[in-house]
A tleap script that builds the chain and sets N, CA, C and O, in Angstrom:
source leaprc.protein.ff14SB
mol = sequence {
  NMET LYS LYS ILE ALA CYS ILE PHE PHE LEU
  THR SER LEU PHE VAL PHE VAL VAL SER CYS
  GLU THR ILE GLU ILE GLN ALA PRO PRO SER
  ASN LEU PRO ILE SER SER ASP ILE LYS PRO
  THR TYR THR TRP LEU VAL GLU ASN VAL PHE
  ARG LYS HIE CYS VAL TYR CYS HIE SER GLY
  ARG PRO PRO TYR LEU LEU SER TYR ASP SER
  VAL GLN THR VAL VAL THR PRO LYS GLN PRO
  LEU THR SER ARG LEU TYR PHE MET ILE ALA
  THR GLY ARG MET PRO LYS GLY GLY LYS LEU
  ASN GLU GLN GLU LYS TRP ALA ILE TYR HIE
  TRP ILE LYS ASN GLY ALA LYS ASN CASP
}
set mol.1.N position { 49.806 93.306 8.448 }
set mol.1.CA position { 48.502 93.361 9.071 }
set mol.1.C position { 47.399 92.938 8.087 }
set mol.1.O position { 46.445 92.258 8.464 }
set mol.2.N position { 47.551 93.360 6.802 }
set mol.2.CA position { 46.559 92.977 5.799 }
set mol.2.C position { 46.534 91.467 5.615 }
set mol.2.O position { 45.474 90.882 5.395 }
set mol.3.N position { 47.699 90.838 5.704 }
set mol.3.CA position { 47.785 89.386 5.533 }
set mol.3.C position { 47.012 88.671 6.646 }
set mol.3.O position { 46.289 87.707 6.389 }
set mol.4.N position { 47.170 89.147 7.868 }
set mol.4.CA position { 46.456 88.547 9.006 }
set mol.4.C position { 44.958 88.746 8.847 }
set mol.4.O position { 44.181 87.822 9.087 }
set mol.5.N position { 44.546 89.944 8.445 }
set mol.5.CA position { 43.127 90.232 8.238 }
set mol.5.C position { 42.558 89.351 7.128 }
set mol.5.O position { 41.433 88.864 7.239 }
set mol.6.N position { 43.312 89.147 6.080 }
set mol.6.CA position { 42.882 88.309 4.961 }
set mol.6.C position { 42.739 86.851 5.404 }
set mol.6.O position { 41.760 86.192 5.055 }
set mol.7.N position { 43.692 86.353 6.157 }
set mol.7.CA position { 43.627 84.978 6.667 }
set mol.7.C position { 42.427 84.818 7.587 }
set mol.7.O position { 41.704 83.826 7.498 }
set mol.8.N position { 42.211 85.788 8.469 }
set mol.8.CA position { 41.062 85.746 9.375 }
set mol.8.C position { 39.758 85.729 8.583 }
set mol.8.O position { 38.859 84.942 8.881 }
set mol.9.N position { 39.652 86.599 7.571 }
set mol.9.CA position { 38.446 86.667 6.756 }
set mol.9.C position { 38.181 85.347 6.045 }
set mol.9.O position { 37.059 84.842 6.067 }
set mol.10.N position { 39.214 84.785 5.413 }
set mol.10.CA position { 39.042 83.532 4.689 }
set mol.10.C position { 38.678 82.379 5.623 }
set mol.10.O position { 37.854 81.532 5.280 }
set mol.11.N position { 39.287 82.354 6.784 }
set mol.11.CA position { 38.955 81.316 7.768 }
set mol.11.C position { 37.508 81.464 8.228 }
set mol.11.O position { 36.780 80.476 8.324 }
set mol.12.N position { 37.097 82.686 8.508 }
set mol.12.CA position { 35.718 82.944 8.931 }
set mol.12.C position { 34.732 82.556 7.841 }
set mol.12.O position { 33.697 81.952 8.122 }
set mol.13.N position { 35.047 82.897 6.612 }
set mol.13.CA position { 34.184 82.553 5.484 }
set mol.13.C position { 34.061 81.040 5.347 }
set mol.13.O position { 32.965 80.528 5.124 }
set mol.14.N position { 35.165 80.326 5.475 }
set mol.14.CA position { 35.146 78.869 5.390 }
set mol.14.C position { 34.263 78.269 6.480 }
set mol.14.O position { 33.445 77.392 6.202 }
set mol.15.N position { 34.421 78.732 7.712 }
set mol.15.CA position { 33.621 78.230 8.835 }
set mol.15.C position { 32.146 78.508 8.580 }
set mol.15.O position { 31.303 77.647 8.832 }
set mol.16.N position { 31.825 79.688 8.087 }
set mol.16.CA position { 30.439 80.036 7.803 }
set mol.16.C position { 29.847 79.123 6.736 }
set mol.16.O position { 28.736 78.619 6.900 }
set mol.17.N position { 30.572 78.908 5.653 }
set mol.17.CA position { 30.077 78.072 4.557 }
set mol.17.C position { 29.884 76.640 5.030 }
set mol.17.O position { 28.868 76.020 4.715 }
set mol.18.N position { 30.828 76.109 5.772 }
set mol.18.CA position { 30.717 74.735 6.270 }
set mol.18.C position { 29.554 74.600 7.247 }
set mol.18.O position { 28.850 73.590 7.225 }
set mol.19.N position { 29.340 75.590 8.099 }
set mol.19.CA position { 28.259 75.496 9.086 }
set mol.19.C position { 26.891 75.638 8.446 }
set mol.19.O position { 25.895 75.252 9.057 }
set mol.20.N position { 26.805 76.171 7.249 }
set mol.20.CA position { 25.526 76.338 6.554 }
set mol.20.C position { 25.208 75.166 5.638 }
set mol.20.O position { 24.236 75.210 4.884 }
set mol.21.N position { 26.007 74.138 5.700 }
set mol.21.CA position { 25.803 72.972 4.853 }
set mol.21.C position { 24.424 72.377 5.101 }
set mol.21.O position { 24.008 72.223 6.250 }
set mol.22.N position { 23.726 72.046 4.041 }
set mol.22.CA position { 22.413 71.436 4.139 }
set mol.22.C position { 22.582 69.922 4.174 }
set mol.22.O position { 23.254 69.340 3.322 }
set mol.23.N position { 21.976 69.307 5.150 }
set mol.23.CA position { 22.032 67.853 5.269 }
set mol.23.C position { 20.623 67.329 5.077 }
set mol.23.O position { 19.700 67.703 5.800 }
set mol.24.N position { 20.475 66.473 4.110 }
set mol.24.CA position { 19.166 65.897 3.835 }
set mol.24.C position { 19.064 64.553 4.540 }
set mol.24.O position { 19.934 63.694 4.398 }
set mol.25.N position { 17.997 64.384 5.294 }
set mol.25.CA position { 17.802 63.100 5.965 }
set mol.25.C position { 16.689 62.342 5.260 }
set mol.25.O position { 15.804 62.932 4.640 }
set mol.26.N position { 16.752 61.044 5.369 }
set mol.26.CA position { 15.806 60.172 4.696 }
set mol.26.C position { 15.067 59.311 5.710 }
set mol.26.O position { 15.545 59.071 6.819 }
set mol.27.N position { 13.913 58.863 5.307 }
set mol.27.CA position { 13.179 57.870 6.096 }
set mol.27.C position { 13.941 56.551 6.025 }
set mol.27.O position { 14.679 56.316 5.068 }
set mol.28.N position { 13.772 55.693 7.021 }
set mol.28.CA position { 14.410 54.377 6.945 }
set mol.28.C position { 13.889 53.618 5.722 }
set mol.28.O position { 12.770 53.868 5.275 }
set mol.29.N position { 14.672 52.712 5.188 }
set mol.29.CA position { 14.214 51.943 4.019 }
set mol.29.C position { 12.920 51.197 4.323 }
set mol.29.O position { 12.761 50.638 5.408 }
set mol.30.N position { 12.005 51.188 3.373 }
set mol.30.CA position { 10.714 50.528 3.592 }
set mol.30.C position { 10.842 49.010 3.610 }
set mol.30.O position { 9.961 48.316 4.118 }
set mol.31.N position { 11.929 48.496 3.060 }
set mol.31.CA position { 12.125 47.037 3.022 }
set mol.31.C position { 13.014 46.541 4.164 }
set mol.31.O position { 13.488 45.405 4.127 }
set mol.32.N position { 13.241 47.375 5.172 }
set mol.32.CA position { 14.076 46.985 6.303 }
set mol.32.C position { 13.387 45.879 7.099 }
set mol.32.O position { 12.259 46.063 7.556 }
set mol.33.N position { 14.048 44.732 7.270 }
set mol.33.CA position { 13.428 43.669 8.074 }
set mol.33.C position { 13.415 44.089 9.549 }
set mol.33.O position { 14.457 44.401 10.126 }
set mol.34.N position { 12.233 44.092 10.140 }
set mol.34.CA position { 12.067 44.538 11.529 }
set mol.34.C position { 11.680 43.348 12.396 }
set mol.34.O position { 10.722 42.633 12.104 }
set mol.35.N position { 12.433 43.153 13.455 }
set mol.35.CA position { 12.147 42.089 14.418 }
set mol.35.C position { 10.811 42.359 15.097 }
set mol.35.O position { 10.431 43.513 15.299 }
set mol.36.N position { 10.109 41.305 15.444 }
set mol.36.CA position { 8.819 41.474 16.134 }
set mol.36.C position { 9.010 42.045 17.538 }
set mol.36.O position { 8.045 42.478 18.167 }
set mol.37.N position { 10.258 42.049 18.036 }
set mol.37.CA position { 10.543 42.616 19.349 }
set mol.37.C position { 10.597 44.147 19.325 }
set mol.37.O position { 10.503 44.782 20.375 }
set mol.38.N position { 10.746 44.738 18.151 }
set mol.38.CA position { 10.870 46.190 18.017 }
set mol.38.C position { 9.486 46.813 18.018 }
set mol.38.O position { 8.630 46.442 17.215 }
set mol.39.N position { 9.267 47.754 18.914 }
set mol.39.CA position { 7.973 48.426 19.028 }
set mol.39.C position { 8.177 49.941 18.939 }
set mol.39.O position { 8.948 50.497 19.721 }
set mol.40.N position { 7.511 50.610 18.015 }
set mol.40.CA position { 7.654 52.069 17.922 }
set mol.40.C position { 6.756 52.790 18.938 }
set mol.40.O position { 5.828 53.511 18.570 }
set mol.41.N position { 7.057 52.577 20.220 }
set mol.41.CA position { 6.307 53.241 21.298 }
set mol.41.C position { 7.310 53.943 22.211 }
set mol.41.O position { 8.484 53.578 22.264 }
set mol.42.N position { 6.827 54.952 22.925 }
set mol.42.CA position { 7.711 55.686 23.831 }
set mol.42.C position { 8.241 54.757 24.923 }
set mol.42.O position { 9.424 54.813 25.259 }
set mol.43.N position { 7.391 53.915 25.472 }
set mol.43.CA position { 7.819 52.984 26.524 }
set mol.43.C position { 8.932 52.072 26.017 }
set mol.43.O position { 9.933 51.883 26.708 }
set mol.44.N position { 8.774 51.507 24.827 }
set mol.44.CA position { 9.800 50.631 24.262 }
set mol.44.C position { 11.087 51.405 24.024 }
set mol.44.O position { 12.173 50.905 24.316 }
set mol.45.N position { 10.978 52.628 23.493 }
set mol.45.CA position { 12.168 53.443 23.243 }
set mol.45.C position { 12.913 53.768 24.530 }
set mol.45.O position { 14.142 53.704 24.563 }
set mol.46.N position { 12.193 54.113 25.585 }
set mol.46.CA position { 12.840 54.406 26.868 }
set mol.46.C position { 13.627 53.193 27.346 }
set mol.46.O position { 14.801 53.306 27.698 }
set mol.47.N position { 12.984 52.047 27.355 }
set mol.47.CA position { 13.622 50.844 27.893 }
set mol.47.C position { 14.734 50.291 27.009 }
set mol.47.O position { 15.713 49.754 27.528 }
set mol.48.N position { 14.612 50.407 25.699 }
set mol.48.CA position { 15.531 49.721 24.797 }
set mol.48.C position { 16.495 50.616 24.022 }
set mol.48.O position { 17.487 50.131 23.478 }
set mol.49.N position { 16.217 51.902 23.968 }
set mol.49.CA position { 17.099 52.798 23.224 }
set mol.49.C position { 17.628 53.903 24.130 }
set mol.49.O position { 18.840 54.030 24.301 }
set mol.50.N position { 16.744 54.699 24.709 }
set mol.50.CA position { 17.183 55.864 25.484 }
set mol.50.C position { 18.011 55.466 26.703 }
set mol.50.O position { 19.055 56.068 26.953 }
set mol.51.N position { 17.568 54.462 27.471 }
set mol.51.CA position { 18.358 54.023 28.634 }
set mol.51.C position { 19.690 53.401 28.208 }
set mol.51.O position { 20.699 53.557 28.896 }
set mol.52.N position { 19.692 52.715 27.106 }
set mol.52.CA position { 20.877 52.001 26.633 }
set mol.52.C position { 21.910 52.937 25.989 }
set mol.52.O position { 23.111 52.769 26.200 }
set mol.53.N position { 21.453 53.911 25.211 }
set mol.53.CA position { 22.370 54.730 24.420 }
set mol.53.C position { 22.450 56.197 24.826 }
set mol.53.O position { 23.438 56.862 24.512 }
set mol.54.N position { 21.442 56.716 25.511 }
set mol.54.CA position { 21.323 58.173 25.639 }
set mol.54.C position { 21.393 58.721 27.064 }
set mol.54.O position { 21.791 59.868 27.268 }
set mol.55.N position { 21.013 57.916 28.039 }
set mol.55.CA position { 20.857 58.428 29.395 }
set mol.55.C position { 22.182 58.888 30.009 }
set mol.55.O position { 22.184 59.710 30.925 }
set mol.56.N position { 23.286 58.375 29.522 }
set mol.56.CA position { 24.581 58.786 30.070 }
set mol.56.C position { 24.749 60.301 29.959 }
set mol.56.O position { 25.198 60.947 30.905 }
set mol.57.N position { 24.394 60.860 28.824 }
set mol.57.CA position { 24.505 62.320 28.635 }
set mol.57.C position { 23.204 63.055 28.933 }
set mol.57.O position { 23.225 64.177 29.440 }
set mol.58.N position { 22.079 62.434 28.623 }
set mol.58.CA position { 20.804 63.143 28.713 }
set mol.58.C position { 20.012 62.843 29.989 }
set mol.58.O position { 18.782 62.894 29.991 }
set mol.59.N position { 20.720 62.534 31.059 }
set mol.59.CA position { 20.036 62.471 32.354 }
set mol.59.C position { 20.359 63.725 33.152 }
set mol.59.O position { 19.642 64.074 34.090 }
set mol.60.N position { 21.445 64.405 32.777 }
set mol.60.CA position { 21.849 65.606 33.493 }
set mol.60.C position { 21.662 66.898 32.720 }
set mol.60.O position { 21.880 67.984 33.258 }
set mol.61.N position { 21.261 66.789 31.470 }
set mol.61.CA position { 21.028 67.991 30.657 }
set mol.61.C position { 19.922 67.705 29.635 }
set mol.61.O position { 19.715 66.562 29.230 }
set mol.62.N position { 19.225 68.752 29.234 }
set mol.62.CA position { 18.121 68.562 28.291 }
set mol.62.C position { 18.596 68.158 26.905 }
set mol.62.O position { 19.729 68.473 26.539 }
set mol.63.N position { 17.788 67.485 26.136 }
set mol.63.CA position { 16.487 66.992 26.549 }
set mol.63.C position { 16.643 65.741 27.413 }
set mol.63.O position { 17.460 64.869 27.118 }
set mol.64.N position { 15.864 65.664 28.466 }
set mol.64.CA position { 15.876 64.496 29.349 }
set mol.64.C position { 15.021 63.432 28.667 }
set mol.64.O position { 13.793 63.491 28.721 }
set mol.65.N position { 15.656 62.482 28.040 }
set mol.65.CA position { 14.927 61.544 27.197 }
set mol.65.C position { 14.062 60.564 27.970 }
set mol.65.O position { 13.252 59.850 27.380 }
set mol.66.N position { 14.228 60.526 29.290 }
set mol.66.CA position { 13.359 59.675 30.093 }
set mol.66.C position { 12.117 60.421 30.549 }
set mol.66.O position { 11.257 59.847 31.217 }
set mol.67.N position { 12.018 61.690 30.196 }
set mol.67.CA position { 10.841 62.504 30.507 }
set mol.67.C position { 10.096 62.782 29.205 }
set mol.67.O position { 10.624 63.419 28.294 }
set mol.68.N position { 8.866 62.295 29.136 }
set mol.68.CA position { 8.074 62.474 27.915 }
set mol.68.C position { 7.923 63.952 27.560 }
set mol.68.O position { 8.051 64.325 26.394 }
set mol.69.N position { 7.653 64.793 28.555 }
set mol.69.CA position { 7.493 66.221 28.277 }
set mol.69.C position { 8.765 66.829 27.705 }
set mol.69.O position { 8.695 67.674 26.813 }
set mol.70.N position { 9.913 66.417 28.197 }
set mol.70.CA position { 11.183 66.934 27.693 }
set mol.70.C position { 11.454 66.440 26.269 }
set mol.70.O position { 11.957 67.196 25.438 }
set mol.71.N position { 11.129 65.203 25.989 }
set mol.71.CA position { 11.333 64.661 24.642 }
set mol.71.C position { 10.487 65.429 23.635 }
set mol.71.O position { 10.887 65.601 22.483 }
set mol.72.N position { 9.334 65.883 24.064 }
set mol.72.CA position { 8.456 66.613 23.150 }
set mol.72.C position { 9.075 67.922 22.650 }
set mol.72.O position { 8.613 68.476 21.652 }
set mol.73.N position { 10.103 68.417 23.321 }
set mol.73.CA position { 10.762 69.644 22.864 }
set mol.73.C position { 11.648 69.399 21.648 }
set mol.73.O position { 12.070 70.352 20.992 }
set mol.74.N position { 11.935 68.142 21.339 }
set mol.74.CA position { 12.796 67.822 20.194 }
set mol.74.C position { 12.084 66.931 19.167 }
set mol.74.O position { 12.722 66.312 18.315 }
set mol.75.N position { 10.767 66.882 19.267 }
set mol.75.CA position { 9.967 66.053 18.374 }
set mol.75.C position { 8.830 66.892 17.786 }
set mol.75.O position { 8.197 67.682 18.486 }
set mol.76.N position { 8.590 66.707 16.504 }
set mol.76.CA position { 7.413 67.287 15.854 }
set mol.76.C position { 6.514 66.111 15.507 }
set mol.76.O position { 6.755 65.427 14.512 }
set mol.77.N position { 5.462 65.856 16.320 }
set mol.77.CA position { 4.621 64.680 16.086 }
set mol.77.C position { 4.155 64.588 14.635 }
set mol.77.O position { 3.765 65.579 14.018 }
set mol.78.N position { 4.211 63.381 14.121 }
set mol.78.CA position { 3.813 63.020 12.762 }
set mol.78.C position { 4.754 63.566 11.682 }
set mol.78.O position { 4.481 63.416 10.492 }
set mol.79.N position { 5.860 64.197 12.092 }
set mol.79.CA position { 6.808 64.749 11.125 }
set mol.79.C position { 8.252 64.377 11.493 }
set mol.79.O position { 9.027 65.244 11.896 }
set mol.80.N position { 8.611 63.114 11.359 }
set mol.80.CA position { 9.954 62.698 11.771 }
set mol.80.C position { 11.080 63.399 11.008 }
set mol.80.O position { 12.144 63.644 11.575 }
set mol.81.N position { 10.862 63.723 9.735 }
set mol.81.CA position { 11.936 64.328 8.957 }
set mol.81.C position { 12.215 65.776 9.344 }
set mol.81.O position { 13.222 66.346 8.922 }
set mol.82.N position { 11.333 66.378 10.145 }
set mol.82.CA position { 11.589 67.728 10.651 }
set mol.82.C position { 11.809 67.732 12.160 }
set mol.82.O position { 11.931 68.797 12.764 }
set mol.83.N position { 11.860 66.568 12.765 }
set mol.83.CA position { 12.075 66.453 14.210 }
set mol.83.C position { 13.565 66.421 14.523 }
set mol.83.O position { 14.324 65.674 13.905 }
set mol.84.N position { 13.970 67.231 15.481 }
set mol.84.CA position { 15.386 67.295 15.855 }
set mol.84.C position { 15.896 65.940 16.364 }
set mol.84.O position { 17.027 65.556 16.065 }
set mol.85.N position { 15.088 65.230 17.115 }
set mol.85.CA position { 15.501 63.919 17.629 }
set mol.85.C position { 15.877 62.995 16.473 }
set mol.85.O position { 16.951 62.393 16.485 }
set mol.86.N position { 15.008 62.880 15.485 }
set mol.86.CA position { 15.307 61.986 14.365 }
set mol.86.C position { 16.488 62.504 13.554 }
set mol.86.O position { 17.321 61.714 13.110 }
set mol.87.N position { 16.575 63.810 13.354 }
set mol.87.CA position { 17.697 64.394 12.619 }
set mol.87.C position { 19.023 64.014 13.270 }
set mol.87.O position { 19.963 63.609 12.585 }
set mol.88.N position { 19.097 64.147 14.586 }
set mol.88.CA position { 20.355 63.883 15.290 }
set mol.88.C position { 20.776 62.423 15.189 }
set mol.88.O position { 21.966 62.133 15.066 }
set mol.89.N position { 19.825 61.507 15.239 }
set mol.89.CA position { 20.213 60.091 15.158 }
set mol.89.C position { 20.393 59.636 13.707 }
set mol.89.O position { 21.229 58.776 13.431 }
set mol.90.N position { 19.620 60.205 12.783 }
set mol.90.CA position { 19.727 59.814 11.373 }
set mol.90.C position { 21.045 60.288 10.759 }
set mol.90.O position { 21.576 59.639 9.858 }
set mol.91.N position { 21.569 61.407 11.237 }
set mol.91.CA position { 22.829 61.930 10.710 }
set mol.91.C position { 24.034 61.384 11.465 }
set mol.91.O position { 25.174 61.672 11.098 }
set mol.92.N position { 23.799 60.602 12.511 }
set mol.92.CA position { 24.894 60.020 13.282 }
set mol.92.C position { 25.516 60.976 14.288 }
set mol.92.O position { 26.558 60.674 14.870 }
set mol.93.N position { 24.887 62.125 14.496 }
set mol.93.CA position { 25.420 63.085 15.472 }
set mol.93.C position { 25.154 62.638 16.897 }
set mol.93.O position { 25.860 63.039 17.823 }
set mol.94.N position { 24.152 61.821 17.070 }
set mol.94.CA position { 23.838 61.238 18.368 }
set mol.94.C position { 23.572 59.762 18.140 }
set mol.94.O position { 23.133 59.380 17.055 }
set mol.95.N position { 23.821 58.942 19.110 }
set mol.95.CA position { 24.439 59.250 20.390 }
set mol.95.C position { 25.948 59.425 20.246 }
set mol.95.O position { 26.588 58.788 19.409 }
set mol.96.N position { 26.494 60.293 21.074 }
set mol.96.CA position { 27.934 60.536 21.067 }
set mol.96.C position { 28.659 59.244 21.440 }
set mol.96.O position { 28.288 58.574 22.405 }
set mol.97.N position { 29.676 58.903 20.685 }
set mol.97.CA position { 30.481 57.726 20.997 }
set mol.97.C position { 29.816 56.411 20.656 }
set mol.97.O position { 30.308 55.353 21.048 }
set mol.98.N position { 28.704 56.452 19.932 }
set mol.98.CA position { 28.017 55.215 19.579 }
set mol.98.C position { 27.154 55.430 18.355 }
set mol.98.O position { 27.221 56.467 17.696 }
set mol.99.N position { 26.353 54.438 18.069 }
set mol.99.CA position { 25.487 54.529 16.908 }
set mol.99.C position { 24.288 53.626 17.134 }
set mol.99.O position { 24.416 52.513 17.645 }
set mol.100.N position { 23.124 54.120 16.746 }
set mol.100.CA position { 21.935 53.282 16.830 }
set mol.100.C position { 21.906 52.360 15.619 }
set mol.100.O position { 22.360 52.724 14.534 }
set mol.101.N position { 21.368 51.168 15.818 }
set mol.101.CA position { 21.227 50.275 14.669 }
set mol.101.C position { 20.006 50.711 13.850 }
set mol.101.O position { 19.220 51.545 14.299 }
set mol.102.N position { 19.855 50.159 12.680 }
set mol.102.CA position { 18.780 50.585 11.764 }
set mol.102.C position { 17.394 50.316 12.332 }
set mol.102.O position { 16.465 51.080 12.071 }
set mol.103.N position { 17.238 49.247 13.102 }
set mol.103.CA position { 15.930 48.955 13.692 }
set mol.103.C position { 15.580 49.964 14.779 }
set mol.103.O position { 14.415 50.339 14.917 }
set mol.104.N position { 16.568 50.410 15.552 }
set mol.104.CA position { 16.315 51.431 16.572 }
set mol.104.C position { 15.940 52.757 15.909 }
set mol.104.O position { 15.030 53.446 16.369 }
set mol.105.N position { 16.636 53.112 14.837 }
set mol.105.CA position { 16.279 54.322 14.083 }
set mol.105.C position { 14.869 54.196 13.514 }
set mol.105.O position { 14.097 55.154 13.541 }
set mol.106.N position { 14.537 53.018 13.001 }
set mol.106.CA position { 13.208 52.762 12.453 }
set mol.106.C position { 12.148 52.994 13.530 }
set mol.106.O position { 11.119 53.621 13.275 }
set mol.107.N position { 12.409 52.482 14.733 }
set mol.107.CA position { 11.438 52.626 15.824 }
set mol.107.C position { 11.220 54.096 16.184 }
set mol.107.O position { 10.084 54.517 16.402 }
set mol.108.N position { 12.290 54.871 16.245 }
set mol.108.CA position { 12.149 56.306 16.549 }
set mol.108.C position { 11.386 56.997 15.432 }
set mol.108.O position { 10.473 57.778 15.701 }
set mol.109.N position { 11.740 56.726 14.190 }
set mol.109.CA position { 11.056 57.327 13.042 }
set mol.109.C position { 9.558 57.038 13.100 }
set mol.109.O position { 8.746 57.954 12.976 }
set mol.110.N position { 9.192 55.787 13.287 }
set mol.110.CA position { 7.774 55.409 13.265 }
set mol.110.C position { 7.018 55.864 14.510 }
set mol.110.O position { 5.821 56.140 14.436 }
set mol.111.N position { 7.697 55.946 15.648 }
set mol.111.CA position { 7.046 56.501 16.841 }
set mol.111.C position { 6.659 57.958 16.569 }
set mol.111.O position { 5.540 58.373 16.871 }
set mol.112.N position { 7.580 58.723 16.001 }
set mol.112.CA position { 7.289 60.126 15.695 }
set mol.112.C position { 6.200 60.198 14.608 }
set mol.112.O position { 5.248 60.970 14.729 }
set mol.113.N position { 6.345 59.401 13.563 }
set mol.113.CA position { 5.363 59.411 12.449 }
set mol.113.C position { 3.967 59.070 12.940 }
set mol.113.O position { 2.982 59.599 12.425 }
set mol.114.N position { 3.872 58.193 13.931 }
set mol.114.CA position { 2.573 57.791 14.487 }
set mol.114.C position { 2.036 58.780 15.517 }
set mol.114.O position { 1.019 58.503 16.152 }
set mol.115.N position { 2.686 59.912 15.697 }
set mol.115.CA position { 2.165 60.947 16.597 }
set mol.115.C position { 2.964 61.160 17.859 }
set mol.115.O position { 2.598 62.011 18.670 }
set mol.116.N position { 4.042 60.421 18.061 }
set mol.116.CA position { 4.910 60.584 19.242 }
set mol.116.C position { 4.106 60.561 20.547 }
set mol.116.O position { 4.264 61.424 21.411 }
set mol.117.N position { 3.253 59.564 20.661 }
set mol.117.CA position { 2.383 59.444 21.830 }
set mol.117.C position { 3.131 58.919 23.044 }
set mol.117.O position { 4.162 58.256 22.923 }
set mol.118.N position { 2.591 59.229 24.220 }
set mol.118.CA position { 3.130 58.721 25.477 }
set mol.118.C position { 2.533 57.356 25.738 }
set mol.118.O position { 1.668 57.194 26.599 }
set mol.119.N position { 3.008 56.372 24.982 }
set mol.119.CA position { 2.452 55.011 25.085 }
set mol.119.C position { 3.514 54.010 25.506 }
set mol.119.O position { 3.223 52.822 25.642 }
savepdb mol mol.pdb
quit
């Protein structure tokens, strides 16, 4: 019985330590070449990023990325490095089964940095 309790304790401790891992996210590189077609606006993001990569999962559960009010629950305007939306895409946790390119990440970062306006 002690062996089982010890294994359970060690497994629990491992899970706890791994789940507390600190992940540092960075701003996109300042020298990233950005196409003139890329616009850091909510309208551009909806049409070119959220509909393309996110709506499959986020049309039926929050955050509803096609709803500006819902997106605001995962964004801290002017603070992309503390915004959950940017954290999830910068760490590759979203979108599930895919990956945003660097220009799409740049657009999300700068939209949030510029105040995450409904533009």
